[in-house]
BAVEX-480144 format. One record per residue (C-alpha): x, y, z. Coordinates in nm, 2 decimals. Layout:
% residues N
VEXDO      xx      yy      zz
VEXDO       X       Y       Z
...
END
This chain:
% residues 150
VEXDO      xx      yy      zz
VEXDO   -0.28    1.98   -2.19
VEXDO   -0.38    2.27   -1.97
VEXDO   -0.32    2.08   -1.65
VEXDO    0.02    1.94   -1.75
VEXDO    0.21    2.16   -1.50
VEXDO   -0.01    2.07   -1.20
VEXDO   -0.01    1.70   -1.29
VEXDO    0.37    1.71   -1.32
VEXDO    0.39    1.86   -0.97
VEXDO    0.17    1.58   -0.84
VEXDO    0.38    1.31   -1.02
VEXDO    0.70    1.46   -0.88
VEXDO    0.56    1.47   -0.53
VEXDO    0.44    1.11   -0.56
VEXDO    0.78    1.00   -0.67
VEXDO    0.94    1.18   -0.38
VEXDO    0.70    1.02   -0.14
VEXDO    0.76    0.67   -0.29
VEXDO    1.13    0.73   -0.26
VEXDO    1.10    0.83    0.10
VEXDO    0.90    0.52    0.19
VEXDO    1.15    0.31    0.00
VEXDO    1.44    0.46    0.19
VEXDO    1.26    0.42    0.52
VEXDO    1.19    0.05    0.45
VEXDO    1.56    0.00    0.36
VEXDO    1.67    0.17    0.69
VEXDO    1.43   -0.06    0.88
VEXDO    1.58   -0.35    0.69
VEXDO    1.28   -0.46    0.49
VEXDO    1.16   -0.44    0.13
VEXDO    0.90   -0.18    0.01
VEXDO    0.65   -0.46   -0.05
VEXDO    0.70   -0.60    0.30
VEXDO    0.64   -0.25    0.44
VEXDO    0.32   -0.22    0.23
VEXDO    0.19   -0.56    0.36
VEXDO    0.26   -0.46    0.72
VEXDO    0.09   -0.12    0.66
VEXDO   -0.21   -0.29    0.49
VEXDO   -0.25   -0.53    0.78
VEXDO   -0.21   -0.27    1.05
VEXDO   -0.57   -0.16    1.02
VEXDO   -0.68   -0.45    1.24
VEXDO   -0.90   -0.60    0.96
VEXDO   -0.85   -0.93    0.79
VEXDO   -0.75   -0.91    0.42
VEXDO   -0.72   -1.16    0.14
VEXDO   -0.39   -1.18   -0.06
VEXDO   -0.60   -1.10   -0.37
VEXDO   -0.73   -0.78   -0.21
VEXDO   -0.39   -0.67   -0.08
VEXDO   -0.23   -0.74   -0.42
VEXDO   -0.49   -0.54   -0.60
VEXDO   -0.51   -0.25   -0.36
VEXDO   -0.14   -0.21   -0.29
VEXDO   -0.02   -0.31   -0.63
VEXDO    0.21   -0.59   -0.50
VEXDO    0.26   -0.87   -0.75
VEXDO    0.08   -1.19   -0.63
VEXDO    0.39   -1.40   -0.63
VEXDO    0.59   -1.14   -0.43
VEXDO    0.31   -1.11   -0.18
VEXDO    0.28   -1.48   -0.14
VEXDO    0.65   -1.51   -0.07
VEXDO    0.63   -1.24    0.20
VEXDO    0.32   -1.41    0.35
VEXDO    0.49   -1.75    0.36
VEXDO    0.79   -1.59    0.53
VEXDO    0.57   -1.41    0.78
VEXDO    0.38   -1.74    0.85
VEXDO    0.72   -1.91    0.92
VEXDO    0.81   -1.63    1.16
VEXDO    0.48   -1.65    1.34
VEXDO    0.38   -1.29    1.24
VEXDO    0.06   -1.38    1.05
VEXDO   -0.19   -1.66    1.02
VEXDO   -0.43   -1.75    0.75
VEXDO   -0.80   -1.79    0.84
VEXDO   -1.06   -1.95    0.62
VEXDO   -1.31   -1.71    0.47
VEXDO   -1.66   -1.86    0.47
VEXDO   -1.73   -2.09    0.18
VEXDO   -1.45   -1.99   -0.05
VEXDO   -1.10   -2.13   -0.09
VEXDO   -0.96   -1.78   -0.02
VEXDO   -0.80   -1.74    0.32
VEXDO   -0.77   -1.41    0.51
VEXDO   -0.45   -1.28    0.65
VEXDO   -0.44   -1.16    1.00
VEXDO   -0.16   -1.05    1.23
VEXDO   -0.07   -1.27    1.53
VEXDO    0.02   -1.11    1.86
VEXDO    0.39   -1.14    1.76
VEXDO    0.29   -0.99    1.43
VEXDO    0.12   -0.70    1.59
VEXDO    0.43   -0.63    1.80
VEXDO    0.65   -0.66    1.49
VEXDO    0.42   -0.43    1.29
VEXDO    0.42   -0.18    1.57
VEXDO    0.80   -0.18    1.59
VEXDO    0.83   -0.12    1.21
VEXDO    0.55    0.13    1.18
VEXDO    0.63    0.34    1.48
VEXDO    0.90    0.53    1.29
VEXDO    0.69    0.56    0.98
VEXDO    0.38    0.68    1.16
VEXDO    0.59    0.94    1.35
VEXDO    0.74    1.07    1.03
VEXDO    0.39    1.08    0.86
VEXDO    0.23    1.26    1.16
VEXDO    0.50    1.52    1.18
VEXDO    0.48    1.59    0.81
VEXDO    0.10    1.60    0.81
VEXDO    0.08    1.84    1.10
VEXDO    0.34    2.07    0.95
VEXDO    0.20    2.08    0.60
VEXDO   -0.15    1.94    0.55
VEXDO   -0.35    2.00    0.87
VEXDO   -0.56    2.27    0.70
VEXDO   -0.62    2.07    0.38
VEXDO   -0.95    1.91    0.45
VEXDO   -1.00    1.73    0.12
VEXDO   -0.64    1.65    0.03
VEXDO   -0.65    1.27    0.10
VEXDO   -0.99    1.24   -0.08
VEXDO   -0.86    1.45   -0.38
VEXDO   -0.55    1.23   -0.41
VEXDO   -0.77    0.91   -0.38
VEXDO   -1.00    1.04   -0.65
VEXDO   -0.71    1.13   -0.88
VEXDO   -0.56    0.78   -0.83
VEXDO   -0.90    0.62   -0.91
VEXDO   -0.93    0.84   -1.22
VEXDO   -0.58    0.73   -1.34
VEXDO   -0.67    0.37   -1.27
VEXDO   -0.99    0.40   -1.48
VEXDO   -0.80    0.57   -1.76
VEXDO   -0.53    0.30   -1.76
VEXDO   -0.79    0.03   -1.78
VEXDO   -0.96    0.21   -2.07
VEXDO   -0.63    0.25   -2.25
VEXDO   -0.56   -0.12   -2.21
VEXDO   -0.90   -0.20   -2.35
VEXDO   -0.84    0.03   -2.64
VEXDO   -0.50   -0.12   -2.72
VEXDO   -0.65   -0.47   -2.71
VEXDO   -0.92   -0.37   -2.96
VEXDO   -0.66   -0.21   -3.19
VEXDO   -0.46   -0.53   -3.22
END
């Protein structure tokens, strides 16, 4: 337990960050999961619902509801992916405009905070990603151990 204090600081900071994104989404008038979907799609790549659900930890049913809503609004379209039944989600032109209007405020806030606090931290993002992957791996291992115990 020698790293407990540092891990607690990270956990507290992550909770604050999550809360800030939650508040920002509410102020924009959307849910946190809607914000996550828009953020995920704003990299100009096509993604499957399965990939977004897994990467952004959005429940599949919740994600599907948001996707269906966005299709009805003309913000996204589903594109067949090769030989599989899975379809890729991509933003339409209206969707890109909507994403830009939503994310403009978020990106501004992030950029200001980054420049004021993290500009000299070369490995910060990589370190946090590695920590997240480590936690994910341990959670999976714990689940497997619990299944074997019962």
